[in-house]
N, CA and C of each residue as an Amber inpcrd file, in Angstrom:
protein
   705
 197.4120000  30.4350000 -61.5300000 196.7360000  30.1250000 -63.1270000
 195.4500000  31.2110000 -62.7750000 195.3090000  31.1000000 -63.8650000
 194.2440000  32.3730000 -64.7600000 192.7950000  31.4290000 -65.1990000
 191.8440000  31.5620000 -64.4370000 190.4520000  31.0360000 -65.0380000
 189.1620000  32.0230000 -65.3180000 189.0920000  32.5730000 -66.4900000
 188.4690000  33.3830000 -66.4440000 186.7710000  32.7140000 -67.4430000
 185.8330000  33.8290000 -67.3020000 184.6710000  33.3270000 -67.9270000
 184.6060000  34.3000000 -69.0450000 184.1410000  33.4730000 -70.4410000
 183.9980000  33.7660000 -71.5540000 183.0810000  34.9400000 -71.8380000
 182.8180000  35.1010000 -72.6810000 181.6270000  36.2780000 -72.9490000
 180.4110000  35.2830000 -72.9610000 179.4130000  36.3250000 -72.0750000
 178.3490000  34.8660000 -72.1910000 178.0660000  34.1990000 -71.1380000
 178.8940000  34.2460000 -70.0310000 179.3750000  33.5220000 -69.1320000
 179.5550000  34.1080000 -68.1470000 178.8410000  33.3200000 -66.7030000
 179.3810000  33.8610000 -65.6340000 179.7940000  35.3630000 -65.4080000
 180.4950000  36.0180000 -64.4110000 180.6400000  37.4150000 -64.6970000
 181.0580000  37.9700000 -65.2450000 181.0960000  37.7710000 -66.7660000
 181.2080000  38.5980000 -67.6830000 180.4310000  39.1140000 -68.4660000
 180.5080000  40.2250000 -69.3380000 179.0080000  40.2600000 -69.8700000
 178.7120000  39.6260000 -70.8160000 177.1770000  40.0350000 -71.4730000
 177.4760000  39.1190000 -72.7140000 177.8420000  39.9580000 -73.9340000
 178.1200000  39.5330000 -75.1790000 177.9370000  40.3250000 -76.4030000
 177.4070000  41.2410000 -76.4920000 178.4980000  42.5100000 -77.3870000
 177.7660000  43.3310000 -78.1980000 177.1070000  42.6510000 -79.6710000
 177.9160000  41.6610000 -79.8640000 178.2730000  41.7540000 -81.0480000
 178.3250000  39.9870000 -81.3270000 176.7620000  39.4000000 -80.7320000
 176.8320000  37.9880000 -81.0280000 177.4590000  36.9540000 -82.0980000
 177.0960000  37.9610000 -82.9980000 177.1820000  37.3860000 -84.7710000
 179.0010000  37.0340000 -85.0710000 179.6450000  37.8060000 -84.0810000
 180.9520000  37.5480000 -84.3040000 181.5570000  36.8390000 -83.0920000
 181.2570000  37.6860000 -82.0830000 181.7200000  37.4580000 -80.7290000
 181.6610000  36.0580000 -80.3550000 180.6300000  35.1260000 -80.4720000
 179.9160000  33.6320000 -80.4480000 180.0800000  32.8980000 -81.4790000
 181.3660000  33.0480000 -81.6430000 182.0300000  31.5100000 -82.4000000
 183.0340000  31.3650000 -81.9100000 184.1600000  30.0640000 -82.1660000
 185.1230000  29.7020000 -81.4400000 186.2520000  30.1170000 -81.7980000
 185.9630000  30.9220000 -83.2300000 187.0730000  32.0580000 -83.7470000
 186.8560000  33.2790000 -82.7910000 185.6710000  34.1890000 -82.4970000
 185.5370000  35.1870000 -81.4030000 185.7360000  34.8110000 -80.3870000
 185.6760000  33.6020000 -79.6580000 185.7980000  33.4960000 -77.7560000
 187.4080000  32.6150000 -77.5670000 188.4290000  32.6500000 -79.5190000
 189.4090000  32.4110000 -79.0220000 189.9350000  33.8280000 -79.1270000
 189.3200000  34.4650000 -79.7700000 190.1480000  36.1560000 -79.5100000
 190.0510000  36.6880000 -78.2890000 188.8090000  36.3980000 -77.6050000
 188.7270000  36.7830000 -76.4580000 189.8830000  36.3770000 -75.5510000
 190.2150000  35.0870000 -75.7970000 191.0160000  34.7830000 -74.6390000
 192.8280000  34.8850000 -74.7620000 193.1160000  35.4430000 -76.6550000
 193.8210000  35.9260000 -77.1950000 194.5860000  37.6250000 -76.3070000
 193.1460000  38.1310000 -76.4690000 193.1620000  39.4470000 -75.7770000
 193.6430000  39.3070000 -74.3450000 193.6180000  38.5050000 -73.7420000
 193.0440000  38.5920000 -72.2640000 194.4680000  38.2650000 -71.6530000
 195.7110000  37.0090000 -72.8190000 197.1980000  36.7220000 -72.7960000
 197.7180000  38.0890000 -72.7440000 197.4730000  39.2120000 -74.0960000
 197.7170000  39.6980000 -74.3640000 197.6070000  40.9360000 -73.4660000
 196.4920000  41.1950000 -72.6910000 196.4510000  42.3410000 -71.8740000
 197.4430000  41.9720000 -70.2940000 197.8100000  41.0480000 -70.1410000
 197.8690000  40.1680000 -68.7830000 199.8200000  40.4320000 -69.3080000
 200.0530000  40.2370000 -70.4890000 201.3370000  40.0810000 -70.9640000
 202.2430000  39.0600000 -70.5150000 201.3900000  37.4250000 -70.9960000
 201.6470000  35.8910000 -70.9200000 202.5910000  35.9340000 -72.1770000
 203.3870000  35.3630000 -72.2790000 204.0200000  34.9280000 -73.4720000
 204.2940000  33.7460000 -73.7470000 204.0120000  33.0450000 -72.4740000
 204.0010000  31.5980000 -72.5710000 203.1230000  30.9070000 -71.5630000
 202.4300000  29.3930000 -71.9420000 201.3490000  29.1470000 -71.0580000
 200.6690000  27.5700000 -71.2580000 200.9030000  27.5150000 -70.0710000
 200.0440000  25.4690000 -70.2170000 198.6290000  25.9930000 -70.5490000
 197.6700000  25.7110000 -71.4790000 196.2540000  25.7930000 -72.0580000
 195.6540000  25.2160000 -71.6180000 194.6390000  24.9060000 -70.5110000
 193.6570000  23.7170000 -70.4950000 192.0870000  23.9020000 -71.0250000
 191.4710000  23.4140000 -71.7500000 190.3250000  24.1030000 -72.4860000
 189.1170000  22.0220000 -72.2000000 188.2730000  22.6040000 -71.4430000
 187.1660000  21.5330000 -71.3300000 185.9250000  21.6740000 -71.8870000
 185.4130000  20.9000000 -72.6660000 184.5020000  21.0450000 -73.2710000
 184.4330000  22.1710000 -74.5950000 183.2890000  23.0090000 -74.4930000
 183.7220000  24.8720000 -75.1250000 184.9900000  24.8990000 -75.2080000
 185.3280000  24.8230000 -73.7890000 186.4090000  25.4950000 -73.7450000
 187.6050000  24.6280000 -74.0990000 187.2730000  23.9690000 -74.5510000
 188.7520000  22.9250000 -75.2710000 188.8160000  23.1670000 -76.7010000
 187.3190000  23.5940000 -77.6190000 187.6100000  23.7010000 -78.8100000
 187.9130000  25.1550000 -79.0480000 187.7580000  25.9530000 -78.3620000
 188.4720000  27.6340000 -77.6750000 189.6300000  27.1280000 -77.3280000
 190.0870000  26.9190000 -76.9680000 191.3990000  26.3500000 -76.8370000
 192.5070000  25.9530000 -77.9890000 191.8090000  24.9750000 -78.7930000
 192.3270000  24.6430000 -79.7830000 192.4950000  25.5150000 -81.2740000
 191.3590000  26.9470000 -81.2380000 191.3830000  27.5230000 -82.2310000
 192.5310000  28.8270000 -81.8970000 192.4970000  29.1870000 -80.7580000
 193.6860000  29.9380000 -79.8510000 195.4550000  29.1580000 -80.0830000
 194.9130000  27.7340000 -80.1570000 196.5450000  27.5940000 -80.8620000
 196.5440000  27.5890000 -81.9460000 195.8850000  27.8450000 -82.5780000
 196.1200000  28.0800000 -84.2290000 197.0380000  29.3770000 -84.2940000
 196.6890000  30.2550000 -83.8260000 197.4810000  31.2560000 -84.4470000
 197.8180000  32.2430000 -82.8960000 197.8130000  31.4820000 -81.6540000
 198.6390000  32.5450000 -80.8570000 199.7650000  31.4330000 -80.5280000
 200.9560000  32.4320000 -80.1730000 202.2360000  31.5610000 -80.3190000
 202.6150000  31.3190000 -78.2850000 201.9640000  32.2730000 -77.2360000
 201.6490000  31.9340000 -76.2530000 201.0760000  30.7300000 -75.7310000
 200.9830000  29.5130000 -76.7740000 200.3610000  28.3400000 -76.2810000
 201.6110000  27.1020000 -76.0760000 201.8800000  27.1760000 -75.2270000
 203.4900000  26.3080000 -75.1090000 202.9320000  24.9370000 -74.9630000
 201.7600000  24.2880000 -74.4120000 201.3790000  23.2490000 -74.0910000
 199.5690000  23.2370000 -74.0350000 199.4580000  22.1130000 -74.2200000
 197.8300000  22.5630000 -74.7140000 197.0460000  20.7890000 -74.0090000
 196.5380000  20.9990000 -73.1930000 195.8480000  19.7110000 -72.2230000
 194.0370000  19.8780000 -72.7750000 193.8030000  19.0700000 -73.4020000
 191.9860000  18.9760000 -73.7870000 191.3970000  17.8480000 -72.9770000
 190.0920000  18.3830000 -72.3770000 188.9700000  17.1200000 -72.1250000
 187.7430000  17.1640000 -72.7180000 186.9600000  16.2930000 -73.1500000
 186.0760000  16.5270000 -73.9220000 185.4550000  17.2830000 -74.3450000
 187.1080000  17.5510000 -75.5950000 186.7220000  18.2410000 -76.5370000
 187.3300000  17.5260000 -77.7280000 186.8670000  16.6010000 -78.8460000
 187.2820000  15.9560000 -79.6790000 187.8380000  17.2600000 -80.8080000
 188.9260000  17.0420000 -81.2010000 189.6690000  17.7530000 -82.2390000
 188.9860000  17.7840000 -83.6220000 188.0930000  17.9810000 -84.2890000
 187.1900000  17.3980000 -85.1340000 187.4100000  18.5490000 -86.2820000
 187.2360000  17.7070000 -87.7120000 187.2380000  18.5670000 -88.8170000
 186.3380000  19.2790000 -89.2490000 186.8150000  20.4060000 -89.5560000
 185.6740000  20.8160000 -90.1790000 184.3500000  20.0550000 -90.6320000
 182.9460000  20.7710000 -90.5630000 181.6750000  20.3480000 -90.8060000
 180.5700000  19.3330000 -90.2580000 180.0540000  18.9350000 -90.5510000
 178.9380000  17.9630000 -89.9500000 179.3540000  16.3360000 -89.5930000
 179.6920000  16.3270000 -90.6640000 180.3860000  14.7510000 -90.6410000
 181.7500000  14.9370000 -89.5030000 182.6700000  15.5430000 -89.4530000
 183.4330000  16.0230000 -88.5260000 182.7180000  15.5160000 -86.9170000
 182.0740000  16.4030000 -87.5070000 181.1200000  16.3750000 -85.6920000
 180.7980000  15.0920000 -85.7020000 180.4880000  14.2410000 -86.4360000
 179.7610000  13.4200000 -86.3070000 180.4670000  12.3420000 -85.8120000
 181.9120000  12.3690000 -86.4670000 182.3890000  11.3420000 -85.7200000
 183.7220000  11.8090000 -84.6890000 183.1310000  12.9960000 -83.9930000
 183.8150000  13.0770000 -82.7980000 182.4920000  12.7490000 -81.6440000
 181.1190000  13.2090000 -82.0260000 180.5550000  13.2820000 -81.0900000
 179.4850000  11.9050000 -81.0720000 179.0420000  12.0140000 -79.8690000
 177.5000000  11.1060000 -80.0680000 176.2300000  11.9100000 -80.5550000
 175.4230000  11.0800000 -81.6860000 174.5260000  11.1000000 -81.7590000
 173.3220000  11.1180000 -81.2560000 172.5320000  12.1110000 -79.8140000
 171.5860000  11.5600000 -79.4400000 170.7670000  12.5990000 -79.4040000
 169.9680000  12.6910000 -78.5320000 168.9420000  13.7910000 -78.4950000
 169.6580000  15.0910000 -77.6380000 170.0460000  13.7500000 -76.3590000
 170.6420000  14.8580000 -75.5480000 171.4920000  16.0870000 -75.9390000
 172.3430000  15.9400000 -77.1130000 173.0960000  16.6090000 -77.7270000
 172.3620000  17.7580000 -78.2850000 171.1750000  17.6340000 -78.7270000
 170.5300000  19.2280000 -78.7830000 170.4460000  20.4340000 -77.7840000
 170.9320000  20.1440000 -76.4860000 170.9530000  21.1180000 -75.5210000
 171.7100000  21.8280000 -75.6940000 173.0570000  21.3120000 -76.3740000
 174.2620000  21.6190000 -76.5600000 173.9000000  23.3600000 -77.8410000
 172.9710000  22.9880000 -77.9390000 172.4520000  24.4930000 -79.4520000
 171.0160000  25.0060000 -79.1370000 170.4210000  24.4880000 -77.8060000
 169.2090000  25.1350000 -77.3670000 169.5590000  26.5150000 -77.3310000
 168.5170000  27.4020000 -77.7620000 168.9300000  28.6330000 -77.3250000
 168.3250000  29.3590000 -75.7770000 166.9770000  28.7370000 -75.7230000
 166.5220000  29.1540000 -73.7210000 166.2440000  27.7290000 -73.6740000
 166.6260000  28.0050000 -72.6040000 166.5800000  26.6880000 -71.2810000
 165.5720000  26.9070000 -70.3690000 164.8880000  26.1420000 -70.2410000
 164.2410000  25.8570000 -68.9560000 164.6320000  25.5590000 -67.8030000
 164.0110000  25.3410000 -66.3700000 164.4850000  24.8550000 -65.1100000
 164.6850000  23.3980000 -65.5200000 164.0540000  22.5110000 -66.4630000
 164.0800000  21.0540000 -66.5130000 165.2750000  20.7160000 -67.5650000
 166.0010000  22.1500000 -68.7080000 167.1390000  21.5790000 -69.5560000
 168.3330000  21.6890000 -68.5180000 168.4850000  22.5860000 -68.0170000
 169.3590000  23.3940000 -66.8710000 169.6620000  21.7560000 -65.9740000
 169.1410000  21.4220000 -65.5540000 168.8020000  20.4140000 -64.6830000
 169.3290000  18.8240000 -65.3500000 168.5990000  18.7720000 -66.2510000
 169.2870000  17.4590000 -67.4540000 170.7770000  17.8980000 -67.8540000
 171.2660000  19.1760000 -68.5150000 172.3260000  19.3150000 -68.8150000
 173.2630000  19.2660000 -67.5700000 172.9030000  19.7120000 -66.6080000
 173.9130000  19.5070000 -65.4560000 174.1480000  18.2540000 -65.1970000
 173.1910000  17.3390000 -65.3140000 173.5560000  16.0410000 -64.8170000
 174.3340000  15.1440000 -65.6540000 173.8720000  15.6860000 -67.4280000
 175.0870000  15.1760000 -68.5320000 176.4430000  15.5840000 -68.3000000
 176.7450000  17.1430000 -67.8950000 178.1690000  17.4240000 -67.3560000
 178.6820000  16.9390000 -65.8680000 178.1400000  16.7030000 -65.2540000
 178.3660000  16.0620000 -63.4360000 177.9560000  15.0410000 -62.8360000
 177.0540000  14.7470000 -63.8460000 176.2070000  13.1420000 -63.1260000
 175.6050000  13.7750000 -61.8870000 176.3470000  13.0620000 -60.6710000
 175.3540000  13.5420000 -59.1830000 176.4660000  14.2270000 -58.5050000
 176.8230000  14.4780000 -58.9000000 178.7090000  15.6090000 -58.3950000
 178.5620000  17.0090000 -58.5420000 177.2130000  17.5090000 -58.5620000
 177.1150000  19.0700000 -59.1920000 177.3930000  19.8110000 -57.6660000
 177.9220000  20.9270000 -57.9730000 178.2110000  21.7070000 -56.7290000
 176.4870000  22.4280000 -56.8560000 175.8850000  23.1230000 -56.1990000
 174.3520000  24.2440000 -55.6280000 174.5290000  24.9110000 -57.3960000
 175.8690000  25.7970000 -57.1310000 175.8170000  26.9720000 -57.9200000
 175.6930000  26.6200000 -59.2830000 176.1110000  25.3430000 -59.9080000
 176.2150000  24.9400000 -61.4360000 174.8840000  25.5660000 -62.2030000
 174.2800000  24.7930000 -61.6420000 172.5430000  25.3510000 -62.0570000
 172.2330000  26.8100000 -62.2010000 172.6560000  27.3580000 -61.7670000
 172.4500000  28.8000000 -61.9890000 173.3730000  29.4710000 -62.9570000
 174.7030000  28.8570000 -62.8960000 175.5090000  29.0910000 -64.0180000
 175.2870000  28.7620000 -65.0750000 174.5730000  27.5140000 -65.4810000
 174.0050000  26.9410000 -66.6870000 173.1550000  27.9830000 -67.1900000
 172.2100000  28.4970000 -65.9710000 170.8970000  29.2120000 -66.6010000
 171.1460000  30.6180000 -67.2110000 172.3840000  31.2180000 -66.4200000
 172.9510000  32.5610000 -66.7050000 173.4460000  32.5770000 -68.0590000
 174.3860000  30.9550000 -68.8600000 174.7850000  31.5670000 -69.5770000
 173.6620000  32.1820000 -71.3400000 174.0670000  33.0790000 -71.9180000
 174.2020000  33.3990000 -72.8430000 173.6440000  32.4930000 -73.6920000
 172.0920000  32.2690000 -74.5790000 171.5120000  31.2230000 -74.7110000
 172.2770000  31.3350000 -76.4610000 172.0550000  33.0850000 -77.0740000
 172.7450000  32.9480000 -78.0530000 174.0710000  32.1470000 -78.4850000
 174.7110000  32.1150000 -77.5490000 176.2220000  31.4430000 -77.9290000
 176.0120000  30.1270000 -77.6340000 174.9980000  29.4130000 -77.3810000
 175.2740000  27.5440000 -77.7720000 174.6180000  27.9250000 -78.9310000
 173.7840000  28.3960000 -79.6350000 173.2960000  28.1490000 -80.5770000
 174.0840000  28.6930000 -82.0530000 174.8960000  30.0700000 -81.4410000
 175.6620000  30.3470000 -82.7610000 177.1540000  29.6030000 -82.6550000
 177.7200000  28.8670000 -81.6180000 178.6900000  28.0160000 -81.4260000
 178.6690000  26.8060000 -82.3560000 177.3080000  25.8600000 -82.3740000
 177.1300000  24.4760000 -82.4340000 177.0290000  24.9500000 -84.3400000
 176.1170000  26.2970000 -84.7580000 176.0500000  26.4750000 -86.0260000
 177.5760000  26.8110000 -86.6030000 177.9260000  27.3350000 -85.7890000
 179.4600000  27.2670000 -86.7680000 180.3270000  26.3310000 -86.8160000
 180.2870000  25.5820000 -85.8410000 181.2460000  23.8200000 -85.7220000
 180.4480000  22.9970000 -87.1830000 179.0850000  23.2880000 -87.9170000
 178.5310000  22.5400000 -88.2560000 178.4750000  23.0640000 -89.2170000
 178.7340000  24.1080000 -89.7620000 178.9980000  24.8570000 -90.9190000
 180.6560000  25.4560000 -91.7390000 181.3810000  24.7910000 -90.1360000
 183.0560000  24.6690000 -90.4640000 183.8280000  25.8920000 -90.4920000
 183.2780000  26.4350000 -89.1190000 183.8320000  28.2510000 -89.5290000
 184.9920000  27.9870000 -88.1530000 186.2850000  28.4300000 -88.4570000
 187.3400000  28.3850000 -87.7290000 188.4620000  27.6720000 -88.5830000
 189.0890000  27.3790000 -87.4600000 190.5860000  26.3060000 -87.8360000
 189.9200000  25.0150000 -87.6690000 190.8520000  24.2550000 -88.6670000
 190.3540000  22.7060000 -89.0140000 191.2190000  21.5950000 -87.5990000
 190.5250000  21.7040000 -86.6840000 190.9400000  21.4200000 -85.0040000
 192.0180000  20.0350000 -85.2510000 191.0640000  18.9680000 -86.3440000
 192.0840000  18.0690000 -86.3940000 192.8940000  18.1400000 -87.2480000
 193.1030000  19.1410000 -87.4600000 194.4600000  19.4740000 -88.4560000
 195.2870000  20.3790000 -87.5620000 195.0150000  21.1480000 -86.7120000
 195.8050000  21.6300000 -85.4680000 196.5500000  20.7200000 -84.5920000
 195.8460000  20.3520000 -84.4070000 196.7870000  18.9810000 -83.0980000
 197.4720000  18.0880000 -83.8880000 197.0640000  17.4370000 -85.1330000
 198.3020000  16.5500000 -85.8040000 199.2090000  17.0760000 -86.0000000
 198.9210000  19.0160000 -86.4740000 200.4090000  19.5530000 -86.9260000
 201.1050000  20.3360000 -85.3800000 200.5730000  20.1160000 -84.6880000
 200.7430000  20.6990000 -83.5760000 202.2070000  20.0730000 -82.7230000
 203.2890000  21.4240000 -82.6480000 204.0120000  21.1850000 -82.4930000
 204.7880000  21.5080000 -80.9260000 203.7450000  21.5120000 -80.1380000
 203.4020000  22.2180000 -78.9060000 203.2720000  20.9370000 -78.4260000
 203.5470000  20.2090000 -76.5720000 203.1660000  19.5400000 -76.1610000
 201.4480000  19.1490000 -75.9400000 200.7650000  18.1590000 -76.8190000
 199.1820000  17.9030000 -76.3830000 199.0510000  16.7760000 -75.3780000
 197.9390000  17.1480000 -74.4960000 197.6280000  16.2330000 -73.4770000
 196.3410000  16.1230000 -73.9210000 195.5850000  14.6660000 -73.7980000
 194.3760000  14.3090000 -73.7690000 194.1550000  13.6700000 -72.8930000
 193.3330000  14.0670000 -71.7900000 192.7090000  13.1560000 -70.9760000
 190.9930000  13.3860000 -70.8570000 189.9810000  12.5920000 -70.9900000
 189.1270000  12.1020000 -70.6830000 188.3890000  11.3550000 -69.7350000
 187.4230000  11.2830000 -69.6640000 186.1950000  10.3700000 -68.5620000
 185.8880000   9.2470000 -69.5210000 185.9050000   8.4920000 -68.6280000
 185.6280000   6.7790000 -69.0150000 183.9750000   7.0590000 -69.4700000
 183.3270000   7.7700000 -69.1620000 181.8630000   7.4210000 -69.5080000
 181.6380000   8.6580000 -69.9460000 181.7730000   9.7860000 -70.5820000
 181.6580000  10.5850000 -71.6120000 180.3190000  10.7250000 -71.6370000
 179.1560000  11.4950000 -72.0280000 178.0450000  11.0490000 -72.5500000
 178.2220000  11.6160000 -74.0510000 178.8420000  12.7250000 -74.0340000
 179.2110000  13.3680000 -75.2390000 179.9210000  13.0880000 -76.7010000
 181.3020000  12.5980000 -75.7970000 182.2340000  12.5660000 -77.3020000
 182.7490000  10.8940000 -77.4060000 183.0380000  10.8120000 -78.4410000
 183.5780000   9.5180000 -78.3490000 184.9240000   9.0640000 -78.4540000
 185.2440000   8.6720000 -77.4900000 186.6470000   7.7960000 -77.2290000
 187.3470000   7.9180000 -77.7000000 187.2150000   6.9750000 -79.0530000
 187.3300000   6.0770000 -80.0010000 187.9340000   6.9820000 -80.9080000
 187.2810000   8.2190000 -81.3400000 187.5210000   8.9990000 -81.6750000
 188.7000000   9.6090000 -82.0900000 189.6100000   9.6510000 -80.4870000
 191.0540000  10.2070000 -79.8060000 191.8990000   9.6070000 -80.5020000
 191.5450000   8.3160000 -80.7690000 192.6220000   7.1830000 -81.6950000
 192.8240000   6.8900000 -82.4680000 192.3360000   7.7100000 -83.2210000
 192.2690000   7.5680000 -84.6770000 193.3820000   8.8820000 -85.4950000
 193.5780000   9.5050000 -84.2420000 194.1400000  10.6080000 -84.8310000
 195.9300000  10.5840000 -84.8030000 196.5490000  11.0980000 -85.9060000
 198.0670000  11.4560000 -85.9160000 198.3590000  12.1640000 -85.5490000
 198.7020000  12.5450000 -84.2440000 198.9980000  13.4990000 -83.0550000
 200.2930000  14.0570000 -83.8410000 200.6010000  15.1640000 -83.3990000
 201.4620000  15.7320000 -84.0010000 203.0380000  15.7070000 -82.6940000
 202.6480000  16.1550000 -81.4650000 203.2140000  15.9630000 -80.4020000
 202.6540000  15.7790000 -79.4910000 201.6220000  14.4000000 -79.3870000
 200.9460000  13.5970000 -78.0870000 201.5660000  13.6890000 -76.7640000
 201.6020000  13.7100000 -75.7990000 201.7160000  13.3440000 -74.3850000
 201.5620000  12.3800000 -74.0700000 203.0060000  11.2420000 -73.8330000
 202.1080000  10.2030000 -73.3160000 201.1970000   9.2240000 -74.3850000
 200.2540000   9.2340000 -73.7020000 198.9900000   8.4640000 -74.7520000
 197.3340000   9.1460000 -74.0050000 196.6980000   8.8270000 -74.6490000
 195.4710000   9.4890000 -74.7640000 194.8640000   8.6790000 -73.3640000
 195.2520000  10.1560000 -72.1960000 194.6630000   9.0910000 -70.9890000
 192.6500000   9.0560000 -70.4130000 192.4900000   8.0920000 -69.9000000
 191.5150000   7.7990000 -69.5910000 190.9250000   7.6550000 -68.6370000
 190.2690000   8.5270000 -67.4450000 190.3940000   8.0360000 -65.9110000
 188.5730000   7.5620000 -65.9870000 188.6660000   6.5050000 -65.0810000
 188.0640000   5.8300000 -64.8340000 186.7300000   6.2130000 -63.9680000
 185.6260000   5.3860000 -63.9740000 183.9760000   6.6210000 -63.6590000
 184.0240000   7.4940000 -63.6140000 184.4510000   8.2480000 -64.3760000
 183.8260000   9.8100000 -64.6030000 183.5620000  10.0100000 -65.7200000
 183.0040000  11.0220000 -65.7890000 182.2760000  11.8530000 -67.0640000
 182.4190000  12.3430000 -67.9880000 181.7180000  13.7350000 -68.0730000
 182.1320000  14.7550000 -68.8520000 183.1820000  15.3210000 -68.0930000
 183.3360000  15.6550000 -67.3710000 184.2580000  16.0790000 -66.1420000
 185.1280000  15.9920000 -65.0460000 185.6660000  14.9340000 -65.6330000
 186.7710000  13.9520000 -64.8200000 187.6070000  15.2120000 -63.8460000
 188.2000000  15.9820000 -64.4220000 188.5490000  17.0150000 -62.8090000
 188.0630000  17.4470000 -61.7250000 186.4640000  17.6790000 -62.0390000
 185.6250000  17.5430000 -60.6230000 184.9620000  16.3650000 -59.9350000
 185.0160000  15.3110000 -60.7400000 184.5910000  13.9200000 -60.2430000
 186.0900000  13.0900000 -59.3950000 187.0380000  13.3490000 -60.4850000
 187.9140000  12.4950000 -59.6780000 189.5390000  13.5650000 -59.7110000
 189.1880000  14.9900000 -58.8760000 190.4980000  15.8730000 -58.9130000
 191.8300000  14.4790000 -58.3530000 191.4110000  13.9310000 -57.6490000
 192.8260000  13.2410000 -56.7170000 193.2390000  12.0380000 -58.0750000
 192.7450000  12.1690000 -59.1430000 193.5190000  11.2260000 -60.3940000
 193.5120000  12.4920000 -61.3970000 192.7670000  13.2780000 -61.5440000
 193.5290000  14.2460000 -62.7380000 194.0270000  15.0490000 -62.0900000
 194.4090000  15.7570000 -61.1370000 195.1020000  16.6170000 -60.6740000
 196.9290000  16.6030000 -61.1330000 197.1760000  15.5940000 -60.4860000
 198.0770000  14.4820000 -61.2570000 198.5930000  14.7610000 -62.2760000
 197.7380000  14.5510000 -63.3320000 198.4090000  14.6040000 -64.5840000
 197.9750000  15.5370000 -64.7370000 197.7410000  16.8830000 -64.5050000
 198.0990000  18.3800000 -64.6530000 199.0080000  18.7940000 -64.8300000
 199.3350000  18.5000000 -62.9410000 200.8970000  19.1130000 -62.7520000
 202.2540000  18.3870000 -63.2700000 202.0360000  16.8230000 -63.8210000
 202.9790000  16.2360000 -64.9100000 203.0060000  16.8490000 -65.8940000
 202.1620000  17.1420000 -66.6240000 202.0550000  17.2880000 -67.8800000
 202.5680000  19.4460000 -68.1720000 202.7160000  20.2180000 -67.1720000
 202.4340000  21.2550000 -66.7380000 204.1490000  21.3420000 -66.5300000
 204.7330000  19.9980000 -65.6290000 206.0460000  20.3680000 -65.9050000
 206.9230000  19.8410000 -67.0180000 206.1760000  18.7420000 -67.4620000
 207.2370000  18.0030000 -68.8840000 206.9500000  19.7910000 -69.9890000
 205.8400000  20.4620000 -69.8530000 205.8860000  21.6250000 -70.7000000
 207.2430000  22.7690000 -70.2200000 206.8900000  22.8910000 -69.0210000
 208.1720000  23.5590000 -68.4370000 209.1970000  23.3930000 -68.8490000
 209.6740000  21.9430000 -68.5330000 211.2450000  21.0760000 -68.4300000
 211.3320000  21.8140000 -70.1430000 210.5810000  21.4910000 -71.3120000
 210.6790000  21.9660000 -72.4230000 211.1330000  23.1680000 -72.6900000
 210.2450000  24.0270000 -72.4090000 210.6660000  25.2950000 -72.3430000
 212.3640000  26.0000000 -71.9440000 212.3040000  25.4120000 -70.6380000
 214.0020000  25.8970000 -69.6810000 214.5570000  24.8000000 -70.9500000
 214.4090000  23.7850000 -71.5830000 215.7660000  23.4110000 -72.6370000
 215.6910000  24.0890000 -74.0980000 214.2110000  24.6400000 -74.5720000
 214.3140000  25.7070000 -75.5130000 215.3070000  26.9190000 -75.1790000
 215.0610000  26.9810000 -73.9980000 215.5070000  28.6590000 -73.8640000
 217.1960000  28.6170000 -73.4870000 217.8390000  27.2270000 -73.0630000
 219.1670000  27.2800000 -72.9090000 219.6950000  26.7580000 -74.3550000
 218.7100000  26.1580000 -75.2620000 219.8940000  25.7890000 -76.4680000
 219.5180000  27.5080000 -77.6270000 218.4650000  28.3260000 -77.5330000
 218.9480000  29.4520000 -78.2530000 220.0830000  30.4440000 -78.1930000
 220.7080000  30.4100000 -77.2350000 221.5950000  31.3860000 -77.4010000
 222.8260000  30.4330000 -78.4360000 222.8310000  29.4880000 -78.0520000
 223.6970000  28.3220000 -78.8120000 223.4930000  28.7120000 -80.4080000
 222.1600000  28.9420000 -80.6460000 221.6060000  28.3620000 -81.8360000
 222.0960000  30.2210000 -82.4540000 222.1040000  30.7120000 -81.7730000
 222.4180000  32.2640000 -82.1480000 224.0090000  32.6020000 -82.3250000
 224.9740000  31.9950000 -81.4420000 225.7110000  31.7280000 -81.6440000
 226.0140000  31.4970000 -83.2760000 226.1820000  30.2890000 -83.5100000
 226.3730000  29.5650000 -84.1570000 225.9530000  29.9940000 -85.6760000
 225.1210000  30.7310000 -85.3210000 224.4140000  31.4700000 -86.6980000
 225.7240000  32.3800000 -87.0440000
């Protein structure tokens, strides 16, 4: 498993060129560069919240994405109307785009993301994040920069898993049921009694789904590898 800090997060440095790097497309390029530098040509990609939108963008251009699981990241169409369809409109959503956080802002955002289950380290991780990224990413999604995420998932040939928390305060769960998925795995899964981070709140329910999805992708990859020589001989 490879878990890395996006630019402006954790132990990664802040971006030298925020206007380019702090967009969904720019963050996806960072993820692509990591895959390329490690020589990874097949991967199951899990994206949560912002990471989910980055993962969808990555899947729009990088062939290494063999399977994609999304949590807390509605694949919305470009522009403000797409955002309104996929996300709840309430005052707390402004925190996702606020450039400078006070201690109180960080406490509220932590509660929205993790309820009362947060690890003590999460508050500092939130405060460490480069606030310019929050503002730039939100602005880019509203103005419609990057791939049309709804179109990406509806045209996807790779397996796509949707797993959300029942009480996610940010996303509209009903939106996920309106999409004409190209290759939806099983159905849209909802983990009960969890919010924005079901993998953290109920790993006992989330982890088996992720493991089963990864095995599905691996089996499909093995089948494709078996059929490839036959296609070559037939040609």
